[in-house]
DSSP file (Angstrom, degrees, kcal/mol; ACC not computed):
  #  RESIDUE AA STRUCTURE BP1 BP2  ACC     N-H-->O    O-->H-N    N-H-->O    O-->H-N    TCO  KAPPA ALPHA  PHI   PSI    X-CA   Y-CA   Z-CA
    1    1 A M              0   0    0      0, 0.0     2,-0.5     0, 0.0     0, 0.0   0.000 360.0 360.0 360.0 130.8  -34.0   10.9   -4.2
    2    2 A Y        -     0   0    0      1,-0.0     2,-0.6     0, 0.0     0, 0.0  -0.735 360.0-143.1 -91.6 127.1  -33.0    8.0   -6.4
    3    3 A W        -     0   0    0     -2,-0.5     2,-0.1     4,-0.0    -1,-0.0  -0.777  14.9-139.7 -92.7 125.1  -30.5    5.6   -4.9
    4    4 A D     >  -     0   0    0     -2,-0.6     4,-2.4     1,-0.1     5,-0.2  -0.435  17.1-122.2 -78.6 154.1  -28.0    4.2   -7.4
    5    5 A D  H  > S+     0   0    0      1,-0.2     4,-2.8     2,-0.2     5,-0.2   0.884 115.3  52.7 -62.5 -37.1  -27.0    0.6   -7.3
    6    6 A A  H  > S+     0   0    0      2,-0.2     4,-2.4     1,-0.2    -1,-0.2   0.883 109.0  49.3 -66.2 -37.8  -23.4    1.7   -7.0
    7    7 A V  H  > S+     0   0    0      2,-0.2     4,-2.6     1,-0.2    -2,-0.2   0.933 113.2  46.1 -66.4 -45.1  -24.3    3.9   -4.0
    8    8 A I  H  X S+     0   0    0     -4,-2.4     4,-2.6     1,-0.2     5,-0.2   0.931 113.7  49.0 -62.3 -45.6  -26.1    1.1   -2.3
    9    9 A F  H  X S+     0   0    0     -4,-2.8     4,-2.5     1,-0.2    -1,-0.2   0.898 111.8  49.6 -61.6 -40.7  -23.3   -1.3   -3.0
   10   10 A G  H  X S+     0   0    0     -4,-2.4     4,-2.7     2,-0.2     5,-0.2   0.917 111.5  47.8 -65.0 -43.6  -20.8    1.2   -1.6
   11   11 A L  H  X S+     0   0    0     -4,-2.6     4,-2.6     2,-0.2    -2,-0.2   0.912 113.2  48.1 -64.7 -42.0  -22.8    1.8    1.5
   12   12 A V  H  X S+     0   0    0     -4,-2.6     4,-2.6     2,-0.2    -2,-0.2   0.914 112.4  49.4 -64.0 -42.7  -23.2   -2.0    2.1
   13   13 A T  H  X S+     0   0    0     -4,-2.5     4,-2.4    -5,-0.2    -2,-0.2   0.935 113.3  45.5 -62.8 -46.7  -19.5   -2.6    1.5
   14   14 A V  H  X S+     0   0    0     -4,-2.7     4,-2.7     1,-0.2     5,-0.2   0.909 112.7  51.8 -62.8 -41.8  -18.5    0.2    3.9
   15   15 A G  H  X S+     0   0    0     -4,-2.6     4,-2.6    -5,-0.2    -2,-0.2   0.913 111.1  46.8 -61.8 -43.1  -21.0   -1.0    6.5
   16   16 A L  H  X S+     0   0    0     -4,-2.6     4,-2.6     2,-0.2    -1,-0.2   0.905 112.4  50.3 -66.1 -40.6  -19.7   -4.6    6.3
   17   17 A M  H  X S+     0   0    0     -4,-2.4     4,-2.7     2,-0.2    -2,-0.2   0.928 112.8  46.1 -62.4 -45.2  -16.1   -3.4    6.6
   18   18 A V  H  X S+     0   0    0     -4,-2.7     4,-2.8     2,-0.2     5,-0.2   0.931 113.7  48.6 -63.7 -45.3  -16.9   -1.2    9.6
   19   19 A A  H  X S+     0   0    0     -4,-2.6     4,-2.4    -5,-0.2    -2,-0.2   0.905 113.1  48.2 -61.9 -41.0  -18.8   -4.0   11.3
   20   20 A F  H  X S+     0   0    0     -4,-2.6     4,-2.6     2,-0.2    -2,-0.2   0.922 112.8  47.4 -65.0 -44.5  -16.0   -6.5   10.6
   21   21 A L  H  X S+     0   0    0     -4,-2.7     4,-2.9     2,-0.2     5,-0.3   0.923 112.9  48.3 -64.1 -44.2  -13.3   -4.1   11.9
   22   22 A V  H  X S+     0   0    0     -4,-2.8     4,-2.5     1,-0.2    -1,-0.2   0.924 114.3  46.5 -62.0 -44.0  -15.4   -3.3   15.1
   23   23 A G  H  X S+     0   0    0     -4,-2.4     4,-2.2    -5,-0.2    -1,-0.2   0.896 113.8  48.4 -64.9 -40.0  -16.0   -7.0   15.7
   24   24 A W  H  X S+     0   0    0     -4,-2.6     4,-2.4     2,-0.2    -2,-0.2   0.929 113.5  45.9 -67.0 -46.0  -12.3   -7.9   15.1
   25   25 A V  H  X S+     0   0    0     -4,-2.9     4,-2.7     1,-0.2     5,-0.2   0.913 113.1  50.8 -63.3 -42.2  -11.0   -5.2   17.4
   26   26 A G  H  X S+     0   0    0     -4,-2.5     4,-2.5    -5,-0.3    -1,-0.2   0.894 110.7  49.0 -62.0 -39.8  -13.5   -6.2   20.1
   27   27 A F  H  X S+     0   0    0     -4,-2.2     4,-2.9     2,-0.2     5,-0.2   0.906 111.3  49.4 -66.1 -41.7  -12.5   -9.8   19.8
   28   28 A I  H  X S+     0   0    0     -4,-2.4     4,-2.8     2,-0.2     5,-0.2   0.931 113.5  46.0 -62.9 -45.6   -8.8   -8.9   20.1
   29   29 A I  H  X S+     0   0    0     -4,-2.7     4,-2.5     2,-0.2    -2,-0.2   0.927 115.1  47.0 -63.4 -44.4   -9.4   -6.7   23.1
   30   30 A H  H  X S+     0   0    0     -4,-2.5     4,-1.7    -5,-0.2    -2,-0.2   0.922 114.8  46.1 -63.5 -44.5  -11.6   -9.4   24.8
   31   31 A D  H  < S+     0   0    0     -4,-2.9    -2,-0.2     1,-0.2    -1,-0.2   0.903 114.9  47.0 -65.8 -41.3   -9.1  -12.1   24.0
   32   32 A H  H >< S+     0   0    0     -4,-2.8     3,-0.9    -5,-0.2     4,-0.4   0.875 110.7  52.7 -68.0 -37.1   -6.2  -10.0   25.3
   33   33 A R  H 3< S+     0   0    0     -4,-2.5     3,-0.3     1,-0.2    -1,-0.2   0.856 116.8  37.4 -67.9 -34.9   -8.0   -9.0   28.4
   34   34 A H  T 3X S+     0   0    0     -4,-1.7     4,-0.9     1,-0.2     3,-0.4   0.193  86.8 102.6-101.9  15.7   -8.8  -12.6   29.4
   35   35 A K  T <4 S+     0   0    0     -3,-0.9    -1,-0.2     1,-0.2    -2,-0.1   0.871  85.7  41.6 -67.5 -35.3   -5.5  -14.0   28.2
   36   36 A G  T  4 S+     0   0    0     -4,-0.4    -1,-0.2    -3,-0.3     3,-0.1   0.550  99.5  74.2 -91.5  -7.2   -4.1  -14.3   31.8
   37   37 A D  T  4 S-     0   0    0     -3,-0.4     2,-0.3     1,-0.3    -2,-0.1   0.976 111.6  -9.9 -71.9 -53.4   -7.2  -15.6   33.5
   38   38 A K  S  < S-     0   0    0     -4,-0.9    -1,-0.3     0, 0.0     2,-0.2  -0.999  70.6-110.0-148.7 146.7   -7.2  -19.1   32.2
   39   39 A K              0   0    0     -2,-0.3    -3,-0.1    -3,-0.1    -4,-0.0  -0.540 360.0 360.0 -78.1 139.1   -5.3  -21.1   29.6
   40   40 A S              0   0    0     -2,-0.2    -1,-0.1    -5,-0.1    -5,-0.0   0.436 360.0 360.0 -90.1 360.0   -7.2  -22.2   26.6
């Protein structure tokens, strides 16, 4: 099966978006969870 440049670019873009969203949500949850422990 031949992979098109557009298909590869689309998969990479979606992968980066998903990774960014997961990392952002994880950071928000982590920051919110430790917000009351100690002041930054």
